[in-house]
C-alpha positions as CSV (number, residue, x, y, z in Angstrom):
1,M,-27.3,9.6,-2.8
2,S,-30.5,8.6,-4.5
3,S,-30.5,7.8,-8.2
4,K,-32.6,10.9,-8.8
5,K,-30.1,13.2,-7.2
6,S,-27.2,11.4,-9.0
7,Q,-28.9,12.2,-12.3
8,A,-29.3,15.8,-11.4
9,I,-25.6,16.3,-10.7
10,P,-23.6,17.1,-13.9
11,D,-21.1,14.7,-15.3
12,G,-17.5,15.7,-14.5
13,L,-18.4,17.5,-11.3
14,N,-16.1,15.1,-9.3
15,E,-13.2,16.5,-11.3
16,E,-13.6,19.8,-9.4
17,Y,-15.4,18.7,-6.2
18,Y,-15.9,15.6,-4.1
19,Q,-18.9,14.7,-2.0
20,I,-18.4,14.3,1.7
21,S,-20.2,11.7,3.8
22,P,-21.7,12.1,7.3
23,D,-18.6,10.3,8.7
24,I,-16.3,12.9,7.1
25,L,-18.4,15.8,8.2
26,G,-18.4,14.4,11.8
27,S,-14.6,14.4,11.8
28,F,-14.6,18.2,11.2
29,N,-14.7,20.8,13.9
30,K,-18.5,21.2,14.4
31,F,-18.5,25.0,14.4
32,R,-15.5,25.8,12.3
33,P,-14.8,23.2,9.6
34,P,-11.2,23.3,8.3
35,L,-12.1,23.9,4.6
36,N,-14.7,25.6,2.4
37,I,-18.0,23.7,2.0
38,F,-20.2,23.8,-1.0
39,L,-23.8,22.8,-1.6
40,F,-25.4,21.3,-4.7
41,K,-28.5,23.2,-5.7
42,E,-30.9,21.0,-7.5
43,D,-33.0,23.8,-8.9
44,V,-30.1,25.3,-10.9
45,A,-28.0,22.1,-11.1
46,R,-24.8,23.8,-9.9
47,I,-22.5,24.0,-6.9
48,V,-22.8,27.1,-4.7
49,P,-20.8,28.2,-1.6
50,Y,-22.2,27.2,1.7
51,Y,-19.5,27.8,4.3
52,K,-16.2,29.8,4.1
53,V,-13.2,29.0,6.3
54,G,-13.0,31.5,9.1
55,D,-16.7,31.8,9.5
56,R,-18.6,30.1,12.4
57,L,-21.6,27.8,11.9
58,S,-24.6,28.4,14.1
59,N,-26.4,25.5,15.8
60,E,-29.2,25.8,13.2
61,R,-26.7,25.6,10.3
62,I,-24.9,22.7,11.9
63,E,-28.2,20.7,11.9
64,E,-29.0,21.8,8.4
65,L,-25.5,20.9,7.1
66,A,-25.8,17.4,8.7
67,A,-29.2,16.8,7.0
68,L,-27.9,18.0,3.6
69,T,-24.8,15.8,3.9
70,A,-27.0,12.8,4.6
71,Q,-28.9,13.6,1.4
72,G,-25.6,13.7,-0.6
73,M,-25.7,17.4,-1.4
74,V,-22.5,18.6,0.3
75,F,-19.2,18.9,-1.4
76,V,-15.7,20.2,-0.9
77,S,-13.4,21.6,-3.6
78,R,-10.5,19.5,-5.0
79,D,-8.5,22.8,-4.8
80,D,-8.6,22.3,-1.0
81,H,-7.0,18.8,-1.4
82,P,-3.9,19.7,0.6
83,V,-6.0,20.8,3.6
84,Y,-8.2,17.7,3.3
85,V,-5.2,15.4,3.1
86,K,-3.8,16.9,6.3
87,H,-7.1,16.6,8.1
88,I,-7.8,13.0,7.0
89,S,-4.2,11.9,7.7
90,Y,-4.8,12.4,11.4
91,Q,-7.9,10.1,11.2
92,L,-6.6,7.7,8.7
93,D,-9.4,5.2,8.9
94,L,-11.6,7.7,7.2
95,V,-10.1,6.8,3.9
96,L,-11.9,3.5,4.1
97,V,-15.3,5.2,4.3
98,D,-14.8,8.0,1.8
99,S,-15.7,6.5,-1.5
100,N,-15.3,9.9,-3.3
101,L,-11.6,10.1,-2.9
102,K,-9.5,9.1,-5.9
103,E,-6.7,6.6,-5.7
104,R,-4.0,9.2,-6.0
105,E,-5.6,11.3,-3.3
106,I,-5.7,8.4,-0.9
107,A,-2.0,7.7,-1.7
108,D,-1.2,11.3,-0.7
109,I,-3.1,10.8,2.6
110,F,-1.3,7.5,3.4
111,T,2.1,9.1,2.5
112,Q,1.6,12.1,4.8
113,A,0.0,10.1,7.6
114,L,2.5,7.2,7.7
115,T,5.6,9.4,7.3
116,R,4.5,11.5,10.3
117,R,3.5,8.6,12.4
118,T,6.7,6.7,11.6
119,A,8.8,9.7,12.6
120,E,7.0,10.0,15.9
121,F,7.7,6.3,16.6
122,F,11.4,6.4,15.7
123,D,11.7,9.5,17.9
124,Q,10.2,7.6,20.8
125,P,10.3,3.9,20.1
126,V,8.1,2.6,22.9
127,H,5.0,0.5,22.9
128,A,2.5,3.3,23.5
129,V,3.7,5.2,20.5
130,F,4.0,2.1,18.3
131,E,0.3,1.2,19.0
132,K,-0.7,4.4,17.1
133,L,1.5,3.4,14.2
134,W,0.1,-0.1,14.2
135,V,-3.4,1.2,13.9
136,D,-2.5,3.3,10.8
137,L,-0.6,0.3,9.3
138,M,-3.7,-1.8,9.7
139,V,-5.7,0.8,7.8
140,L,-3.2,0.5,5.0
141,T,-3.4,-3.3,5.0
142,E,-7.2,-3.3,4.9
143,Y,-7.0,-0.9,1.9
144,L,-4.4,-2.9,0.0
145,Y,-5.6,-6.4,0.8
146,A,-8.8,-5.6,-1.0
147,D,-6.7,-4.7,-4.1
148,I,-2.9,-5.0,-3.9
149,N,-2.6,-3.1,-7.2
150,R,-3.5,0.1,-5.2
151,S,0.0,0.0,-3.9
152,R,1.3,1.3,-7.2
153,A,0.0,4.8,-6.5
154,L,2.0,4.7,-3.3
155,V,5.2,4.0,-5.2
156,R,4.7,7.1,-7.3
157,R,5.0,9.0,-4.0
158,L,8.3,7.6,-2.7
159,H,10.4,10.2,-0.9
160,R,13.5,11.2,-2.8
161,T,15.4,12.7,0.2
162,H,16.7,10.3,2.8
163,S,15.7,10.3,6.5
164,L,14.9,7.3,8.7
165,E,11.2,7.8,8.5
166,N,11.3,8.5,4.7
167,H,13.3,5.4,4.1
168,S,11.0,3.3,6.2
169,V,7.9,4.5,4.4
170,N,9.6,4.0,1.0
171,C,10.5,0.5,1.8
172,G,7.0,-0.2,3.0
173,F,5.3,1.1,-0.1
174,L,7.9,-0.4,-2.5
175,G,8.0,-3.8,-0.8
176,L,4.2,-4.1,-0.9
177,A,4.0,-3.1,-4.5
178,L,6.7,-5.6,-5.3
179,L,4.8,-8.3,-3.4
180,G,1.8,-7.6,-5.5
181,R,3.9,-7.9,-8.7
182,L,5.3,-11.2,-7.5
183,K,2.0,-12.8,-6.5
184,G,-0.2,-11.3,-9.2
185,K,-3.8,-12.7,-9.3
186,Q,-2.8,-15.3,-6.7
187,F,-2.1,-12.6,-4.0
188,Q,-5.0,-13.3,-1.7
189,E,-4.7,-17.1,-2.2
190,D,-1.0,-17.1,-1.3
191,I,-0.9,-14.4,1.4
192,Q,-3.2,-14.7,4.4
193,R,-4.4,-11.5,6.0
194,K,-2.5,-12.0,9.3
195,S,0.7,-12.7,7.4
196,F,0.2,-9.7,5.2
197,N,-0.3,-7.5,8.3
198,R,2.9,-8.7,9.8
199,L,4.9,-8.5,6.6
200,T,3.7,-4.9,6.1
201,A,4.9,-4.0,9.6
202,G,8.2,-5.8,9.0
203,L,8.8,-3.7,5.8
204,F,8.1,-0.5,7.7
205,L,10.1,-1.5,10.8
206,H,13.1,-3.2,9.2
207,D,15.4,-0.4,10.2
208,L,14.0,-0.3,13.8
209,G,17.5,-0.6,15.3
210,M,18.7,2.6,13.5
211,A,16.5,4.5,16.0
212,K,19.2,3.7,18.6
213,V,22.0,5.0,16.3
214,P,22.9,8.6,17.2
215,S,21.2,11.0,14.7
216,F,24.5,12.7,14.0
217,I,25.9,9.4,12.6
218,R,22.8,8.8,10.4
219,V,23.0,12.3,8.8
220,K,26.8,12.5,8.6
221,D,28.1,13.8,5.3
222,K,31.7,12.4,5.7
223,P,33.0,8.9,5.9
224,L,32.2,7.1,9.1
225,T,34.9,6.3,11.6
226,P,35.4,2.6,12.5
227,D,33.5,3.1,15.8
228,E,30.6,4.8,13.9
229,R,30.5,1.9,11.4
230,T,30.3,-0.5,14.3
231,K,27.3,1.3,15.8
232,V,25.5,1.2,12.4
233,G,26.5,-2.4,11.8
234,V,24.7,-3.7,14.9
235,H,21.4,-2.1,14.1
236,T,19.9,-5.4,13.0
237,K,20.7,-7.0,16.4
238,M,19.5,-3.9,18.2
239,G,16.2,-4.0,16.2
240,Y,15.7,-7.6,17.0
241,E,16.1,-6.9,20.7
242,M,13.7,-4.0,20.5
243,L,11.0,-6.2,19.0
244,T,10.8,-8.1,22.3
245,K,10.2,-4.9,24.3
246,L,7.5,-4.0,21.8
247,D,5.9,-7.4,22.0
248,L,6.3,-7.9,18.2
249,R,7.9,-11.3,18.0
250,Y,6.2,-12.3,14.8
251,T,8.2,-14.3,12.2
252,E,7.7,-12.0,9.3
253,I,8.7,-8.9,11.3
254,E,11.8,-10.6,12.8
255,Q,12.9,-11.8,9.3
256,C,12.7,-8.2,7.9
257,V,14.6,-6.7,10.8
258,T,17.3,-9.4,11.0
259,E,17.8,-10.4,7.3
260,H,17.5,-7.2,5.2
261,H,21.3,-6.9,5.0
262,E,21.9,-10.6,4.4
263,R,22.9,-11.6,0.8
264,L,22.4,-14.8,-1.2
265,N,26.1,-15.4,-1.5
266,G,26.8,-15.1,2.2
267,S,28.5,-11.7,2.0
268,G,25.9,-9.9,4.1
269,Y,25.4,-9.4,7.8
270,P,24.9,-10.1,10.7
271,M,24.8,-13.9,10.2
272,K,26.5,-14.1,6.8
273,T,23.9,-16.8,5.8
274,V,23.1,-17.9,2.3
275,K,19.6,-18.8,3.4
276,Q,17.2,-15.8,3.4
277,S,13.5,-16.1,4.0
278,F,11.0,-14.8,1.5
279,A,10.4,-11.8,3.7
280,G,14.2,-11.2,4.2
281,R,14.8,-11.4,0.4
282,L,11.9,-9.0,-0.3
283,C,13.0,-6.6,2.3
284,A,16.6,-6.7,1.1
285,V,15.6,-5.6,-2.4
286,A,13.3,-2.9,-1.1
287,D,15.9,-1.6,1.4
288,S,18.7,-1.4,-1.2
289,F,16.5,0.1,-3.9
290,C,15.1,2.8,-1.7
291,A,18.5,3.6,-0.3
292,M,19.9,4.0,-3.9
293,I,17.2,6.4,-5.2
294,T,17.3,9.0,-2.4
295,D,19.5,12.0,-1.9
296,R,21.8,11.9,1.1
297,P,24.2,14.5,2.4
298,Y,27.1,12.7,0.7
299,S,25.5,11.6,-2.6
300,K,22.7,12.1,-5.1
301,G,20.1,9.4,-5.5
302,L,20.0,7.3,-8.7
303,P,17.2,7.3,-11.2
304,M,14.7,4.5,-10.4
305,L,15.4,2.5,-13.5
306,K,19.2,2.7,-13.1
307,A,18.9,1.5,-9.5
308,A,16.6,-1.4,-10.5
309,A,19.0,-2.4,-13.3
310,D,22.0,-2.3,-10.9
311,L,20.1,-4.6,-8.5
312,A,19.1,-6.9,-11.4
313,G,22.7,-7.3,-12.3
314,D,23.8,-8.1,-8.7
315,R,23.7,-11.8,-8.0
316,R,23.6,-11.2,-4.3
317,Y,19.8,-10.4,-4.6
318,D,16.9,-12.7,-5.5
319,P,16.8,-12.6,-9.3
320,E,13.0,-13.2,-9.4
321,M,12.5,-10.2,-7.2
322,T,14.8,-7.9,-9.0
323,K,13.2,-8.8,-12.3
324,A,9.8,-8.2,-10.8
325,L,11.0,-4.8,-9.6
326,Q,12.0,-3.8,-13.1
327,A,8.6,-5.0,-14.4
328,L,6.8,-3.0,-11.7
329,L,8.6,0.2,-12.7
330,L,8.5,-0.3,-16.5
331,L,5.3,-2.1,-17.2
332,D,3.0,-1.2,-14.3
333,L,4.1,2.4,-13.5
334,K,5.4,3.3,-16.9
335,I,8.5,5.0,-15.4
336,R,11.0,6.2,-18.0
337,E,13.7,7.9,-15.9
């Protein structure tokens, strides 16, 4: 948008509307866009309706709309945010080109997109489906690597009801925000982009082996039988084996998958080791915290601060990480529950 047009648009307009770019317009159905479209009229300095959902644009209006969008004169209403979130979540890379979205709106889009994509993958954990998840995870890493503090908005959207996909997304979001807390201003110096990509994937995929555990066991509201506990107990080994089939034998991913149930005093599984990698320790804290705060068929989730305090008092977890978790919630997110 030119400076002249910017000056003509009233302050505060972006609280009610946000401008769309040619890239965003091009993602809509050409004849029937999925949401109402508004035009900024310079002569009266106000927003007026241009297209209403349910109508059909003519070829002439399609060309006109494209030209007006290129001039920075086309807007959509923030009241249509849920529709916009759903639309962009299917073309996630568009968040990287839409400079008019607010951080909280982008967090909504990532939450919806990655939860849906993760559910699709766990339902069919094969390479072809994983490639789609990987593409979306790389959009997330590009967004966060530029500013890891953006991950805090994602933590505000953690799911509070347990499912395999909800838990995986929660661990991804929380683990990345915790990583940002731990590294601070040294983040980009300490974490190379490739390692960040793989650690992100590891946090999201740490429970990969649970996809092979029958769903009736995962959602059971009564105590598991010895046989059922055995099936759950081998999910780290199964996840490790699945990584080979998915061609994902990267150190950071392997560590998250195999070590998230290990503990510093050797009481964990499957190896009962006292030597956890950084990724393993990070994933262990994220996994336990996210499990503690969600409602399950047999128990209610804990308040976030209570769960974090319990972990901070448990010597089986990395104390630096559990303290960083408390700081993230209290100081960065100002959570008081």
